[in-house]
DONU-45778 format. One line per 10 residues: number of its first residue (from 1); their letters; for each residue z, x, y of N, C-alpha, C. Coordinates in Angstrom, 3 decimals, decimal comma. Atoms other than C-alpha are relative to their C-alpha. Example, Ala and Ser with C-alpha at 12.3 -4.5 7.8 and 13.67 -1.06 7.14 Angstrom:
2
1) AS) 0,000/0,890/-1,190/7,800/12,300/-4,500/0,000/0,900/1,200; -0,060/-0,820/-1,190/7,140/13,670/-1,060/0,730/-0,770/1,090
END
This chain:
318
1) MRLRGEGGWS) 0,196/0,819/-1,346/-0,189/0,090/-0,034/0,074/0,860/1,292; -0,149/-0,445/-1,404/-0,334/0,814/3,555/0,548/-0,648/0,825; -0,801/1,003/-0,876/2,332/0,010/6,144/-0,574/0,277/1,198; 0,905/0,387/-1,094/1,422/-1,665/9,348/-0,271/1,401/0,915; 0,113/-1,266/-0,943/0,047/1,164/11,963/-0,242/1,043/-0,601; 0,238/-1,318/0,947/-0,523/3,825/9,291/-1,625/-0,049/-0,123; 1,279/-0,630/0,070/-3,877/5,233/9,339/-0,630/-0,062/-1,419; 0,461/-0,494/1,571/-5,914/5,678/5,738/-0,641/-1,169/-0,551; 0,566/0,987/0,294/-7,377/3,714/3,323/1,303/-0,567/-1,118; -1,359/0,930/0,967/-5,365/0,937/1,112/-0,484/0,328/-1,581
11) LLEVMVSVAL) 0,346/0,158/1,259/-5,269/1,110/-2,687/-1,517/-0,920/-0,272; 1,076/0,943/0,536/-7,467/-1,677/-3,085/-1,281/0,609/0,486; 1,442/-0,431/-0,398/-10,280/-0,450/-0,693/-0,434/1,227/-0,580; 0,781/-0,859/0,983/-10,566/2,777/-2,616/-0,281/-0,627/-1,058; 0,861/0,625/1,433/-10,836/0,883/-5,858/-1,395/-0,926/0,088; 1,069/0,491/0,091/-13,347/-1,221/-4,276/-1,292/1,053/0,423; 1,036/-1,001/-0,572/-15,031/1,837/-2,711/-0,637/0,697/-1,246; 0,423/-0,483/1,379/-15,131/3,588/-6,239/-0,791/-0,726/-0,594; 1,069/1,082/0,581/-16,565/0,407/-7,675/-1,241/0,103/0,139; 1,059/0,139/-0,888/-19,200/0,177/-5,445/-0,950/1,463/-0,208
21) LLVATALVAR) 0,673/-1,359/-0,080/-19,989/4,280/-5,709/-0,452/-0,165/-1,452; 0,053/-0,068/1,291/-19,924/3,796/-9,649/-1,483/-0,677/-0,208; 1,222/1,135/0,553/-22,629/0,704/-9,748/-1,358/1,074/0,802; 1,095/-0,921/-0,578/-24,736/2,887/-7,120/-0,519/0,968/-0,948; 0,578/-1,405/0,833/-24,838/5,919/-9,150/-0,551/-0,576/-1,285; 0,286/0,177/1,571/-25,354/3,887/-12,603/-1,782/-0,653/0,770; 1,100/0,206/-0,096/-28,219/2,072/-10,776/-1,398/1,128/0,439; 0,788/-1,085/0,361/-29,720/5,626/-9,708/-0,377/0,729/-0,991; 0,109/-0,775/1,274/-29,059/7,031/-12,810/-1,044/-0,570/-0,966; 1,216/0,612/0,736/-31,106/4,201/-14,459/-1,269/0,003/0,338
31) GTGQGMELAR) 1,484/-0,251/-0,688/-34,134/4,573/-12,059/-0,518/1,117/-0,403; 0,722/-1,358/0,086/-34,141/8,244/-12,506/-0,285/0,233/-1,486; 0,044/-0,313/1,508/-33,996/8,001/-16,492/-1,102/-0,839/-0,226; 1,666/0,632/-0,079/-37,054/5,469/-16,176/-0,694/0,584/0,503; 1,034/-0,578/-0,463/-38,750/7,453/-14,297/-0,543/1,204/-0,475; 0,405/-1,123/0,829/-38,422/10,444/-16,349/-0,588/-0,565/-1,674; 0,450/0,644/1,208/-39,269/8,392/-19,392/-1,337/-0,576/-0,082; 1,338/0,303/-0,439/-42,424/7,180/-17,744/-0,744/1,472/-0,068; 0,755/-1,555/-0,366/-43,296/11,152/-17,013/0,022/0,294/-1,377; 0,102/-0,350/1,278/-42,595/11,782/-20,563/-1,201/-0,625/-0,637
41) HNDTREQLIA) 1,208/0,749/0,758/-44,819/9,146/-21,985/-1,235/0,156/0,658; 1,596/-0,514/-0,810/-47,884/10,087/-19,486/-0,292/1,090/-0,349; 0,509/-1,309/0,480/-47,484/13,520/-20,286/-0,277/0,223/-1,206; 0,460/-0,077/1,681/-47,668/12,931/-24,281/-1,399/-0,882/-0,208; 1,101/0,954/0,192/-50,453/10,088/-23,549/-1,254/1,394/0,655; 1,226/-1,235/-0,242/-52,357/13,186/-21,740/-0,050/0,698/-0,946; -0,002/-1,110/1,024/-51,762/15,516/-24,204/-0,847/-0,507/-1,237; 0,535/0,670/1,129/-52,710/13,067/-26,708/-1,837/-0,211/0,228; 1,154/0,517/-0,242/-56,050/12,208/-24,850/-0,983/1,555/0,346; 0,757/-1,423/-0,331/-56,974/16,067/-24,020/-0,192/0,564/-1,236
51) SGDEALRRMA) 0,026/-0,635/1,413/-56,226/16,928/-27,844/-0,960/-1,051/-0,892; 0,778/1,075/0,675/-58,634/13,793/-28,831/-1,408/0,571/0,372; 1,317/-0,641/-0,384/-61,306/15,198/-26,481/-0,677/0,971/-0,328; 0,236/-1,148/0,389/-61,255/18,389/-27,388/-0,827/0,060/-1,651; 0,868/0,277/1,125/-62,003/17,185/-31,132/-1,221/-0,786/-0,060; 1,362/0,513/-0,067/-64,567/15,160/-30,360/-1,088/0,516/0,536; 1,264/-1,019/-0,584/-66,703/17,693/-28,542/-0,124/1,020/-1,236; 0,451/-0,542/1,084/-66,379/19,870/-31,676/-0,530/-0,979/-1,191; 0,927/0,641/1,266/-67,485/17,229/-33,968/-1,111/-0,433/0,555; 1,654/-0,130/-0,328/-70,418/16,605/-31,894/-0,693/1,068/0,067
61) EDIRPAGPVA) 0,646/-1,093/0,212/-71,426/19,849/-31,946/-0,384/0,152/-1,334; 0,249/0,071/1,300/-71,485/19,594/-35,701/-0,981/-1,285/-0,379; 0,622/1,323/0,402/-73,091/16,039/-36,051/-1,359/0,072/0,712; 0,967/0,587/-0,484/-75,363/15,913/-33,360/-1,547/0,887/-0,671; 1,054/-0,778/0,193/-77,835/18,789/-34,741/-0,247/-0,598/-1,466; 0,565/0,320/0,920/-77,821/17,171/-37,928/-0,890/-1,017/-0,316; 1,047/0,897/0,334/-80,837/15,267/-39,680/-0,152/-0,436/-0,990; 0,351/0,581/1,366/-82,705/13,505/-42,281/-0,264/1,685/-0,962; 0,743/-1,332/1,066/-83,197/16,505/-45,297/-1,486/-0,546/-0,571; 1,200/0,383/0,158/-86,806/16,290/-45,865/-0,378/0,043/-1,632
71) AGAPGPAEDL) 0,114/0,201/1,414/-88,318/15,196/-49,268/-0,871/1,428/-0,332; 0,486/-1,356/0,614/-89,300/18,141/-51,323/0,745/1,092/0,711; -1,222/-0,992/-0,312/-86,188/20,279/-49,930/0,687/-0,268/-1,016; -1,159/-0,149/1,202/-83,791/21,455/-52,268/0,905/-0,974/-0,193; -0,740/1,043/0,214/-82,238/18,423/-53,775/-0,814/-1,325/0,796; 0,507/1,078/-0,678/-82,917/15,011/-52,458/0,002/-0,444/1,226; -0,131/0,737/-1,437/-83,850/13,320/-49,336/0,637/-0,401/0,352; -1,551/0,859/-0,448/-80,982/12,114/-47,584/-0,066/0,181/1,773; -0,414/0,084/-1,935/-80,184/11,078/-43,682/1,464/0,178/-0,053; -1,472/-0,873/-0,218/-77,122/12,938/-42,445/-0,021/-0,792/1,731
81) PYVFTDGAAQ) -1,376/-0,364/0,823/-74,167/12,261/-41,343/-0,098/-0,902/-1,294; -0,559/1,357/1,349/-73,040/10,590/-44,760/1,310/-0,514/0,444; -1,411/0,464/-0,491/-70,178/8,298/-43,637/0,571/-0,599/-1,190; -0,785/0,521/0,854/-67,735/7,259/-45,868/1,465/-0,583/0,545; -1,308/0,702/-0,553/-64,411/5,029/-45,504/1,021/0,449/-1,072; -1,091/-0,386/0,472/-60,852/6,001/-46,142/-0,083/0,906/-1,271; 0,100/-1,082/1,006/-61,412/9,047/-48,128/-0,920/-0,410/-1,391; 0,854/0,447/1,320/-63,730/7,259/-50,910/-1,449/0,386/0,259; 0,860/-0,682/0,073/-66,498/9,943/-50,768/-0,876/-0,226/-1,424; 0,569/0,056/1,223/-69,123/9,604/-53,514/-1,403/0,443/-0,118
91) GLHARHAHPA) 1,268/-0,572/-0,071/-72,250/10,384/-55,405/0,068/1,736/0,516; 0,358/-1,836/-0,510/-73,654/14,200/-53,999/1,332/0,275/0,793; -1,118/-0,304/-0,788/-70,558/13,921/-51,948/1,504/-0,085/-0,370; -1,373/0,008/0,855/-67,819/13,437/-54,156/0,913/0,946/0,388; -0,933/-0,805/0,028/-66,140/16,551/-53,417/0,805/-0,072/1,067; -0,434/0,294/-1,327/-65,415/15,412/-50,075/1,261/-0,994/0,158; -1,069/1,122/0,025/-62,952/12,358/-51,263/1,527/0,835/-0,141; -1,241/-0,649/-0,228/-59,631/12,732/-50,380/0,738/-1,252/0,093; -0,634/1,651/-0,262/-56,358/10,180/-50,377/0,034/-0,354/1,141; 0,111/0,450/-1,422/-56,346/7,833/-47,841/1,116/0,371/0,723
101) AVHGAPSGTP) -0,887/-0,812/-0,937/-54,444/8,818/-44,616/0,989/-1,652/-0,143; -1,385/1,115/-0,156/-51,054/6,581/-44,018/-0,375/-0,200/1,390; -0,047/0,264/-1,507/-51,210/4,485/-40,953/1,392/-0,979/0,154; -1,076/0,614/-0,505/-48,466/2,942/-38,931/-0,169/-1,128/1,055; 0,419/1,265/-1,062/-50,358/0,595/-36,408/0,230/-1,293/-0,141; -0,143/1,395/0,560/-49,284/-2,981/-36,635/-1,452/-0,588/0,107; 1,308/0,669/-0,054/-52,038/-5,174/-37,784/0,177/-0,647/1,340; 0,415/0,893/-1,481/-53,840/-6,972/-35,251/-0,151/0,804/1,232; 0,117/-1,689/-1,005/-53,830/-3,442/-32,940/-1,501/0,338/-0,169; 1,101/-0,757/0,240/-57,151/-1,694/-32,494/0,261/1,173/-0,637
111) AFGPTTEAVV) 0,004/-1,017/0,833/-55,662/1,086/-34,316/0,027/-0,607/-1,269; -0,843/0,450/1,307/-54,961/-0,888/-37,486/-1,438/-0,385/-0,592; 0,963/-0,260/0,513/-57,805/-0,407/-39,688/-0,925/0,615/-0,865; 0,608/-1,223/0,714/-60,157/1,274/-42,213/-0,453/1,351/1,035; 0,398/-1,229/-0,390/-60,784/4,799/-41,241/-1,322/0,478/-0,635; 1,161/-0,511/0,573/-64,515/6,089/-41,580/-0,322/1,675/0,373; 0,213/-1,385/-0,354/-65,133/9,660/-42,025/-1,612/0,655/-0,117; 1,321/-0,625/-0,121/-68,331/12,192/-42,032/-0,341/1,056/-0,838; 0,242/-1,512/0,301/-70,091/14,889/-43,546/-1,543/0,424/0,440; 1,186/-0,347/-0,635/-72,903/16,813/-42,290/-0,254/1,263/-1,116
121) WFPRIDTVQP) 0,297/-1,165/0,466/-74,698/19,872/-44,033/-0,654/0,810/1,649; 0,373/-0,747/-1,202/-75,655/22,582/-41,221/-1,336/0,240/0,020; 1,941/0,035/-0,482/-79,433/22,508/-39,705/-0,117/1,450/0,162; 0,187/-1,299/-0,310/-81,041/25,842/-39,468/-1,187/0,400/0,744; 1,108/0,091/-0,881/-82,891/26,175/-36,484/-0,683/1,323/0,024; 0,558/-1,392/0,410/-83,671/29,941/-37,508/-1,212/-0,210/-0,497; 1,061/0,163/0,944/-86,392/28,576/-39,762/-1,110/0,145/0,886; 0,962/-0,136/-0,773/-88,551/28,197/-36,614/-0,341/1,530/0,735; -0,151/-0,915/-0,855/-87,930/31,538/-34,930/-0,864/1,030/-0,687; 0,778/-1,177/0,482/-89,904/34,100/-36,987/-1,649/-0,293/0,474
131) SLDSAIRLLQ) 1,285/0,080/-0,722/-93,211/32,559/-35,778/0,080/0,317/1,409; -0,310/-0,163/-1,643/-91,766/32,396/-32,166/0,220/1,562/0,407; -0,302/-1,160/-0,081/-90,515/35,773/-32,471/-1,271/1,041/-0,153; 1,591/-0,862/0,146/-94,103/36,987/-34,057/-0,439/0,109/1,478; 0,593/0,269/-1,495/-95,364/35,635/-30,691/0,222/1,028/0,896; -0,765/-0,844/-0,832/-92,971/37,441/-28,625/-0,202/1,507/-0,513; -0,025/-1,513/0,206/-93,358/40,915/-30,253/-1,567/0,245/0,285; 1,256/-0,254/-0,159/-97,108/40,573/-30,105/-0,380/0,027/1,602; 0,373/-0,043/-1,494/-97,053/39,618/-26,528/0,788/1,550/0,815; -0,787/-1,388/-0,419/-94,553/42,798/-25,880/-0,709/1,316/-0,145
141) LVVGIVSSFA) 0,937/-0,554/0,457/-97,124/44,770/-27,397/-0,951/0,779/1,443; 0,596/-0,243/-0,974/-99,472/44,535/-24,652/0,123/-0,460/1,452; -0,479/0,864/-1,401/-97,627/43,029/-21,460/-0,151/1,366/0,727; 0,460/-1,328/-1,096/-97,729/46,748/-19,909/-1,243/-0,012/0,243; 1,458/-0,251/-0,299/-101,379/46,669/-20,196/-0,626/-1,208/0,712; 0,546/1,084/-0,508/-102,203/43,259/-19,545/1,065/-0,849/0,799; -1,231/0,783/-0,961/-100,113/41,817/-16,815/-0,267/-1,434/-0,177; 0,070/1,079/0,051/-101,227/38,468/-17,251/0,702/-0,538/-1,299; -1,368/0,467/0,760/-99,097/38,357/-20,018/1,385/-0,053/-0,268; -1,364/0,188/-0,538/-96,185/38,739/-18,695/0,647/-1,528/0,106
151) APLDLARAAR) -0,201/1,626/-0,136/-95,806/34,912/-17,631/0,038/-0,760/-1,402; -0,093/0,199/1,098/-96,441/33,814/-21,228/0,955/0,656/-0,538; -1,288/-0,304/0,682/-93,740/36,217/-22,624/1,082/-0,540/0,531; -1,348/0,535/-0,919/-91,264/35,091/-20,003/0,153/-1,588/-0,524; -0,102/1,168/0,247/-92,108/31,581/-21,203/0,489/-0,436/-1,493; -0,074/0,175/1,497/-91,955/32,256/-24,936/1,555/0,502/-0,143; -1,337/-0,311/-0,089/-88,388/34,024/-24,352/1,023/-1,197/0,398; -0,958/0,965/-0,700/-87,110/31,363/-22,376/0,008/-1,375/-0,972; -0,513/0,756/1,138/-87,963/28,763/-25,185/0,591/0,712/-0,806; -0,603/-0,537/1,017/-86,728/31,115/-27,772/1,901/-0,534/0,602
161) ADLERDPPDI) -1,343/-0,013/-0,501/-83,410/30,806/-25,444/0,380/-1,512/-0,028; -0,296/1,307/0,523/-83,527/26,971/-25,578/0,178/-0,126/-1,389; -0,408/0,219/1,555/-83,587/26,929/-29,162/1,240/0,584/-0,224; -1,387/-0,671/0,082/-80,323/29,107/-29,133/1,135/-0,827/1,034; -1,174/0,808/-0,761/-78,411/26,375/-27,035/0,735/-0,726/-0,820; -0,776/1,022/0,927/-75,776/24,526/-28,720/0,497/-1,330/1,066; 0,719/0,178/0,954/-76,895/21,773/-29,153/-1,836/1,060/0,859; 1,010/-0,242/-0,414/-80,717/23,167/-28,868/-1,026/-0,795/1,150; 0,787/0,946/-1,162/-82,757/21,934/-25,830/-1,684/-0,015/-0,735; 1,173/0,128/0,647/-85,893/20,929/-28,097/-1,018/-0,114/1,088
171) SGAIDKIEAS) 1,213/0,486/-0,875/-88,000/19,019/-25,547/-0,432/1,250/1,057; 0,160/-0,981/-0,933/-87,505/22,018/-23,027/-0,766/1,221/-0,393; 0,835/-1,238/0,541/-88,607/24,625/-25,576/-1,697/-0,519/-0,288; 1,491/0,770/0,502/-91,665/22,233/-26,470/-0,674/0,358/1,116; 0,481/-0,318/-1,593/-92,695/22,515/-22,504/-0,224/1,342/0,211; 0,391/-1,324/-0,262/-92,354/25,980/-22,364/-1,029/0,775/-0,797; 0,997/-0,352/0,817/-94,596/26,774/-25,287/-0,906/-0,605/0,150; 1,302/0,682/-0,635/-97,176/24,635/-23,814/-0,471/0,971/0,921; 0,533/-0,692/-1,148/-97,246/26,517/-20,643/-0,398/1,408/-0,742; 0,534/-1,578/0,571/-97,310/29,875/-22,803/-0,998/-0,025/-0,553
181) ITGVQQPIGG) 1,140/-0,119/0,663/-100,027/28,918/-24,909/-1,185/-0,299/1,300; 1,189/-0,018/-1,412/-102,119/27,883/-21,522/-0,321/1,520/0,572; 0,071/-1,378/-0,571/-101,333/31,272/-20,221/-0,626/0,970/-0,582; 0,912/-1,470/1,216/-102,266/33,590/-23,508/-1,598/-0,579/0,074; 1,431/0,005/0,369/-105,649/31,511/-23,480/-0,691/-0,163/1,429; 0,884/-0,531/-1,319/-106,681/32,483/-19,878/-0,840/0,996/-0,348; 0,970/-1,221/0,233/-109,703/34,750/-19,908/0,202/1,235/0,446; -0,382/-1,277/-0,563/-108,892/38,336/-19,567/-1,490/0,665/0,553; 1,325/-0,900/-0,650/-112,467/39,529/-19,112/0,057/1,431/-0,312; 0,243/-1,730/-0,273/-113,724/43,284/-19,172/-0,049/0,429/-1,237
191) LLGSILQSLG) 0,021/-0,608/1,585/-113,731/45,479/-22,185/1,490/-0,244/-0,424; -0,970/0,036/0,493/-110,283/44,968/-22,472/0,576/-1,415/-0,752; -0,005/1,098/0,993/-110,531/41,594/-23,311/-0,788/-0,411/-1,052; 0,766/-0,300/0,884/-113,225/42,306/-25,606/0,951/0,639/-1,066; -0,944/-0,487/1,111/-110,893/44,341/-27,416/0,964/-0,525/-0,921; -1,363/0,736/0,687/-107,802/42,082/-27,711/-0,452/-1,214/-0,665; 0,699/1,129/0,925/-110,200/39,487/-28,729/-0,552/0,323/-1,541; 0,859/-0,787/1,013/-111,972/41,805/-31,330/1,190/-0,022/-1,284; -1,037/-0,282/0,412/-108,456/42,625/-32,453/0,751/-1,216/-0,661; -0,596/1,398/0,131/-107,682/38,819/-32,968/1,583/0,086/0,474
201) LVDAVVQDLE) -1,448/-0,131/-0,452/-104,396/39,563/-30,865/0,520/-0,955/0,345; -0,164/1,080/-1,022/-105,052/36,564/-28,523/0,111/-1,371/-0,998; -0,342/1,178/0,951/-105,487/34,006/-31,883/0,969/-0,033/-0,429; -0,897/-0,269/1,055/-102,825/35,376/-33,811/1,251/-0,565/1,267; -0,951/0,508/-0,671/-100,343/34,876/-30,742/-0,244/-1,822/0,074; 0,309/1,225/-0,451/-101,616/31,433/-29,825/0,187/-0,711/-1,588; -0,411/0,756/1,596/-101,522/30,285/-33,938/1,615/0,035/-0,119; -1,531/-0,074/0,278/-97,886/31,714/-33,876/0,440/-1,354/0,878; -0,403/0,652/-1,093/-97,182/29,573/-30,796/-0,027/-1,320/-0,405; 0,640/1,683/0,419/-98,946/26,302/-32,033/0,807/-0,037/-1,199
211) ATQAWLLGIA) -0,974/0,539/0,978/-96,766/26,429/-35,127/1,294/-0,262/-0,061; -1,194/0,273/-0,538/-93,788/26,750/-33,249/0,211/-1,425/0,486; 0,149/1,658/-1,017/-94,836/23,522/-30,903/-0,118/-1,035/-1,185; 0,272/1,288/0,835/-96,084/21,445/-34,028/1,302/-0,324/-0,780; -1,852/-0,052/0,486/-92,245/22,097/-35,754/0,499/-0,928/0,944; -0,798/0,624/-0,842/-90,798/21,056/-32,733/-0,249/-1,474/0,423; 0,535/1,180/-0,316/-92,838/18,181/-31,884/0,340/-0,829/-1,010; -0,504/0,641/0,971/-92,234/17,015/-35,401/1,294/-0,428/0,227; -1,204/0,265/-0,153/-88,794/17,120/-34,883/0,600/-0,982/1,224; -0,113/0,681/-1,386/-88,650/15,649/-31,238/-0,636/-1,489/-0,470
221) SGRGALTIDR) 0,688/1,415/0,325/-90,468/12,495/-32,670/0,759/-0,579/-1,401; -0,696/0,642/1,273/-88,378/11,892/-35,927/-1,061/-0,033/-1,068; 0,914/-0,238/1,157/-91,553/12,703/-37,908/0,502/1,139/-0,928; -0,625/-0,990/0,272/-90,032/16,085/-38,747/1,402/0,181/-0,841; -0,963/-0,377/0,297/-87,004/17,162/-40,308/0,516/1,638/0,036; -0,515/-1,488/-0,059/-84,903/20,298/-39,706/0,152/0,241/-1,355; 0,205/-0,773/1,263/-84,786/22,816/-42,800/1,980/-0,143/-0,062; -1,468/0,232/0,134/-80,906/21,945/-44,096/0,618/0,900/-0,943; -0,411/-1,161/0,812/-78,754/24,643/-45,428/1,188/-0,778/-0,948; -1,070/0,744/0,706/-76,781/22,696/-48,415/0,824/0,681/-0,449
231) SVAVDFVLVT) -1,074/-0,702/0,603/-74,931/25,603/-49,189/1,441/0,036/0,918; -1,047/0,119/-0,730/-72,487/25,043/-46,669/0,080/-1,336/0,784; -0,095/1,169/-0,415/-71,220/21,546/-45,878/1,372/-0,163/0,615; -1,278/0,045/-0,811/-68,844/20,309/-43,145/0,353/-1,247/0,162; -0,585/1,546/-0,115/-66,653/16,978/-43,270/1,133/0,013/1,010; -1,056/0,228/-1,134/-64,500/15,667/-40,766/0,819/-1,297/-0,450; -1,040/0,629/0,832/-61,516/13,899/-42,503/1,249/-0,307/0,760; -1,723/0,376/-0,130/-58,127/12,001/-41,625/1,132/0,301/-1,068; -0,901/-0,391/1,107/-55,300/13,338/-43,661/1,268/0,211/0,391; -1,428/-0,069/-0,046/-51,690/12,640/-43,797/0,594/1,118/-0,616
241) DGDGVNRLKR) -0,542/-0,518/0,423/-49,831/15,501/-44,436/1,468/-0,085/-0,162; -1,498/-0,037/0,567/-46,367/16,522/-45,886/1,103/-0,442/0,732; -0,859/0,402/-1,176/-44,528/15,883/-42,571/-0,350/-1,195/0,399; 0,347/1,237/-0,710/-46,057/12,597/-42,217/-0,990/-0,222/0,994; 0,800/-0,015/-1,371/-48,271/13,523/-39,264/-1,543/-0,081/-0,466; 1,288/-0,051/0,596/-51,879/12,450/-39,690/-1,087/1,051/1,094; 0,662/-1,069/-0,697/-54,176/15,211/-38,791/-1,581/-0,179/-0,243; 1,357/0,157/0,055/-57,949/15,134/-38,255/-0,538/1,603/-0,104; 0,174/-1,405/0,591/-59,228/18,122/-40,046/-1,829/0,323/-0,340; 1,036/-0,361/0,205/-62,675/19,807/-40,347/-0,096/1,120/-1,072
251) RVFEGTSTTP) -0,045/-0,908/0,766/-63,295/21,260/-43,551/-1,488/0,521/-0,572; 1,157/-1,107/0,126/-66,075/23,931/-44,526/0,089/0,001/-1,468; 0,072/-0,552/1,567/-67,142/23,979/-48,297/-1,237/0,861/-0,137; 1,296/-1,305/0,383/-69,680/26,771/-49,451/-0,089/-0,045/-1,529; 0,676/-0,009/1,151/-71,927/26,638/-52,328/0,256/-1,387/-1,123; -0,253/1,370/0,729/-70,814/24,037/-55,183/1,393/-0,163/-0,049; -1,479/0,081/0,096/-66,904/24,830/-54,783/0,364/-1,596/0,799; -0,674/1,227/-0,706/-64,600/21,546/-54,300/0,893/0,426/0,508; -1,450/-0,291/-1,038/-61,981/23,355/-52,481/-0,689/0,760/1,469; 0,350/-0,617/-1,522/-62,803/24,085/-48,777/0,258/1,259/0,326
261) AQVTVLAEHV) -0,121/-1,473/-0,182/-63,274/27,534/-47,636/0,536/0,212/1,280; -0,752/0,576/-1,606/-61,937/26,713/-44,272/0,453/-1,307/0,374; -0,430/1,325/-0,614/-59,725/24,116/-42,959/0,396/0,066/1,491; -0,273/0,089/-1,006/-59,374/23,466/-39,340/0,940/-1,271/0,544; -0,814/1,538/-0,400/-56,950/21,136/-37,792/-0,568/-0,332/1,435; 0,442/0,661/-1,284/-58,853/19,360/-34,644/0,809/-0,919/0,728; -0,498/0,747/-0,882/-56,375/16,832/-33,456/1,299/-0,287/-0,767; -1,049/0,628/0,677/-52,812/15,662/-34,479/0,433/-1,175/0,370; -0,382/1,168/-0,362/-51,339/12,279/-34,362/-1,280/-1,119/0,260; 1,311/0,987/0,195/-54,787/10,429/-35,207/0,196/-1,052/-0,739
271) ERMTVRTWRT) -0,172/1,408/0,721/-54,065/6,827/-36,373/-0,958/-0,213/-0,924; 1,531/0,487/0,644/-57,787/6,061/-37,017/-0,779/0,492/0,601; 1,330/-0,855/-0,101/-60,858/7,529/-36,906/-0,934/-0,901/-0,254; 0,795/0,798/0,718/-63,946/5,459/-37,000/-1,665/0,833/0,469; 1,083/-0,649/-0,123/-67,762/7,133/-37,136/-0,897/-1,111/-0,323; 0,818/1,276/0,320/-70,539/4,489/-36,440/-1,238/0,750/0,444; 1,330/-0,184/-0,357/-74,145/5,360/-36,494/-0,980/-1,026/-0,168; 1,203/0,768/-0,164/-77,551/3,643/-35,984/-0,162/-0,693/-1,110; 0,391/0,956/1,497/-77,752/3,000/-39,728/1,154/-0,674/-0,367; -1,200/0,522/0,522/-74,310/1,837/-40,136/0,640/-1,638/0,973
281) DSTLARKQVV) -0,111/0,786/-1,020/-74,222/-0,289/-36,901/-1,394/-0,201/0,439; 1,068/0,682/-0,601/-77,059/-2,493/-35,997/-0,087/-0,056/1,752; -0,126/0,314/-1,862/-76,030/-2,706/-32,119/-0,302/1,064/0,646; 0,629/-1,622/-0,669/-76,625/1,095/-31,624/-1,352/0,304/0,104; 1,533/-0,089/-0,096/-79,715/2,353/-30,550/-0,372/1,257/-0,912; 0,136/-0,680/0,464/-81,802/4,549/-32,475/0,464/1,581/0,055; -0,392/-1,292/-0,173/-80,245/8,122/-33,259/1,315/0,005/0,214; -1,096/-0,144/-0,754/-77,050/7,114/-31,608/1,284/-0,007/-0,896; -1,123/-0,008/0,595/-73,717/7,854/-33,049/1,374/-0,215/1,104; -1,183/-0,050/-0,925/-70,371/7,045/-31,433/1,227/0,036/-1,289
291) VSLHMRKPTR) -0,945/-0,578/0,462/-67,214/8,500/-32,602/1,535/-0,653/1,007; -1,415/0,685/-1,062/-63,453/6,824/-31,637/1,186/0,624/-0,803; -1,790/-0,716/0,873/-59,811/8,369/-32,483/0,918/-0,726/0,959; -1,222/0,615/-0,079/-56,973/6,292/-32,140/1,330/0,657/-0,315; -0,772/-0,841/0,118/-54,303/8,358/-31,235/1,348/-0,880/-0,068; -1,105/0,634/0,018/-50,494/7,470/-31,912/0,996/0,994/-0,607; -1,410/-1,033/0,877/-47,296/9,675/-31,837/1,212/-0,675/0,320; -1,164/1,326/-0,372/-44,000/7,815/-32,275/0,893/1,619/0,858; -1,050/-1,060/-0,799/-41,338/9,193/-29,645/1,456/-1,308/0,053; -1,130/0,671/-0,141/-37,559/8,179/-28,903/-0,344/-1,402/0,486
301) EGPVTAVVQT) 0,173/1,362/-0,836/-39,048/5,506/-26,603/-0,661/-0,977/-0,703; 0,983/0,783/0,589/-41,477/4,171/-28,739/-1,094/0,777/-0,265; 1,379/-0,890/0,051/-44,960/5,282/-30,032/-0,788/-0,008/1,494; 0,721/-0,154/-1,354/-47,347/6,434/-27,187/-1,549/0,002/-0,651; 1,418/-0,221/0,399/-51,026/5,590/-27,727/-1,092/0,203/0,625; 1,170/-0,116/-0,924/-54,280/6,324/-26,585/-1,346/-0,076/-0,715; 1,432/-0,147/0,680/-57,932/5,981/-27,415/-0,881/0,694/0,860; 1,354/-0,866/-0,379/-60,940/8,678/-26,901/-1,357/-0,623/-1,038; 0,984/-0,105/0,601/-64,334/8,231/-27,503/-1,207/0,652/0,263; 1,428/-1,029/-0,531/-67,970/9,913/-27,533/-1,197/-0,610/-0,664
311) SFRMRAGR) 1,202/0,643/0,686/-71,303/8,559/-27,985/-1,148/1,043/0,300; 0,861/-0,932/-0,120/-74,250/10,850/-28,416/-1,433/-0,168/-0,656; 1,404/0,157/0,947/-77,976/10,905/-29,922/-0,155/1,512/-0,785; 0,375/-0,918/1,086/-78,891/13,021/-32,727/-1,225/0,923/-0,029; 1,181/-0,866/-0,365/-81,595/15,690/-32,227/-0,936/-0,622/-0,830; 1,101/0,266/1,133/-83,455/14,370/-35,656/0,682/-1,209/-0,516; -0,386/1,189/0,809/-83,266/11,312/-37,695/-1,114/-0,917/-0,246; 1,252/0,766/-0,046/-85,376/8,665/-38,958/0,395/-1,371/0,545
END
């Protein structure tokens, strides 16, 4: 109590003040806690999105170049990628089968449903390089003497660079080879021109360039097929590991081995993956492939989810 005329606070006033201070502190703490929880949620979600985007980039690098295996190539003719559901790969691709991943997403959500996975064989763009390399070597032999061959040589080299891109720029290479052919066929004249013609150099260069161009035109139009190296197969599968975490893995199989020679984890906490192609989904444009990853990571505050997707056109296909 406080006597009349004395300064200071009464016990009741102190208790009320303390109670108000505690309430205010609790409100501030609650707001701060919610803010920190939201920040952690957003950080986790951004990490899931970044991880998923990088995984999709890696998948597109391998799937985009895959095309049809030509009839008459070693093994049966076939369209790639081969798509299978929940680990149930069959037939020629049976070695890619694996136990289906365990899912935790509730029914009725986009992350709930079957997972579709893919297998590709590596294409060999180097099958076109011998003819192009031959043309480049022949042009190099005389470019110091015949200055007019410098431009066709630069164009042929630029076409080679286009083919070495990831993915290769087929249309760019075709245009450059066409211009190189035109440059080579320009009349040289004089004794030097007669000598080069008699040696068959010009004709040899043109034949090499035209062989390269014809092959690339077939690929660009979908009539041709890339040479596929069947000795190396790559799959993209969703696997639940012993710790209960779903991981998207890129597995490389060599020869006829049923055991992967290399396994790379592309992303963790992938709840579901879907691979759709124009052959499995009639709503997609020809040669279009759409890959979606549904990410889901459990936290103390509840699961954090995100969806990432990429769409691209394959370089070849029927």
